N, C-alpha and C positions, 0 to 999 in steps of 0.2 A: 504491499498498502503504499502508496510518495505520501508525503509531506500537506501537500496541498489538498488532498482527498480527506488526511486524515481533519486538513482542520477544515475542510466543507462541512465533515461530521462532527466538530465539535463545534464548533457554529450552525449547524440546521438549524434548531429551534431557536436560534439566538431573534431579540427584531435586528435591524437591520438598515443602519438611516445612510441617506445620502449625506453629502457634505450640507448641502440647503437647510437640509433636515438635523443634522446633529445642529448646523447652530442658533435657527430656533430653537432645539432643544434648549440650546445653554444662552438665549435670547443674548448672541451677536450676532457682528452681521459674519456675510459665508467668510468674506481674508481672514478673521478673526481665526477663523475652525483650519483654516492653510497656513498661519503661524502657529496655530500647536499644534501639528501634522510634522512642521519646520522646525519646530527650537524642541518635538523627540518631548512632545505633552501628553499626546494620542498619535497613535498609529492606526492604520487602515487597514481594510481586508479588501482584494482587489478580487470580483469577483465577476465572469464575464468585459474583463475591461471597462467597469466600473469600481469607485470608490464609495465603501462605505464601514462608517463606524458604527462598531456594536455599541446597542444603546446602554447595557453594563456598566461598559467604561464609564462613563456618565454618572455625577457624584447627580444626590439630590438636587440640592439646588446650585449646578452648573457644572464645573470641573471637578474633579476628586483630586486632593492629594495625596490622596496614597492611591491610586493611580497612576496616576502622573509621576510620583517619586520611583517607581516601578517600574515603568518603561525606560524612564531616564536610565534608572540603575542596567538595567539588560540593557539599551541602547549603548549607554556609551563599554557596557562590556562585548558586544562584538557581535550583538542578537538583530534578524531583520524582523521586520513586521509581524511577518510570517512565523517564526519562534516565539518573537514576542507573544503574539496572540496565541500561540500553541500552548504556554507555560499558563500564560492566565485560566484561559476555558479548560485545561484539562484539570481533574478532580483530583485531587489527593487525599487522598483519605488519613493521612498524619495529619492536616489542618482540622477538624474535616471537610469538606467540602472542594471546591476548585479555589485559585488561590484569587482571582476578580471578586466573588464573593468575599470571602474573607479583607479583601484593601476594603470593603462596605460597613466591616464590624470592627470586633474585638481582634483583632490578629493581625491588622492590618500589617503592626510591625514586624509580624512574624516572616509574612510576607515578601517586605523589602528587606528583609536580613536575610531572608531564601535567596533572593534576587540578586542579595549581594554576590554576597558565596558565592555563587554559581556564574555569575559574568568576573568576576576575580582570580 
């Protein structure tokens, strides 16, 4: 199974937002979403040649500082967008659950710590 196929399976039940929809959800102009992606605060998932942001990467009140922090750490460690998304959306029994869900809860710092250990 290819990494892309695995990622498609991991994201199959996720709400994927086109960049204008992500901008609306964040309450910012679409150019700001492009800035977030360029600054490695968000990552995009490319499906059928179109860019999407999994809605779960967003916080309740905008950009999640923990999600952005994990993305930045992994990106700085050489992970590409697909590898970052695979890490965030792959269930981990030791958390328990998926890192992306833990980043929105009590285990956020643990996920950041693990991302740092993986990246370096």
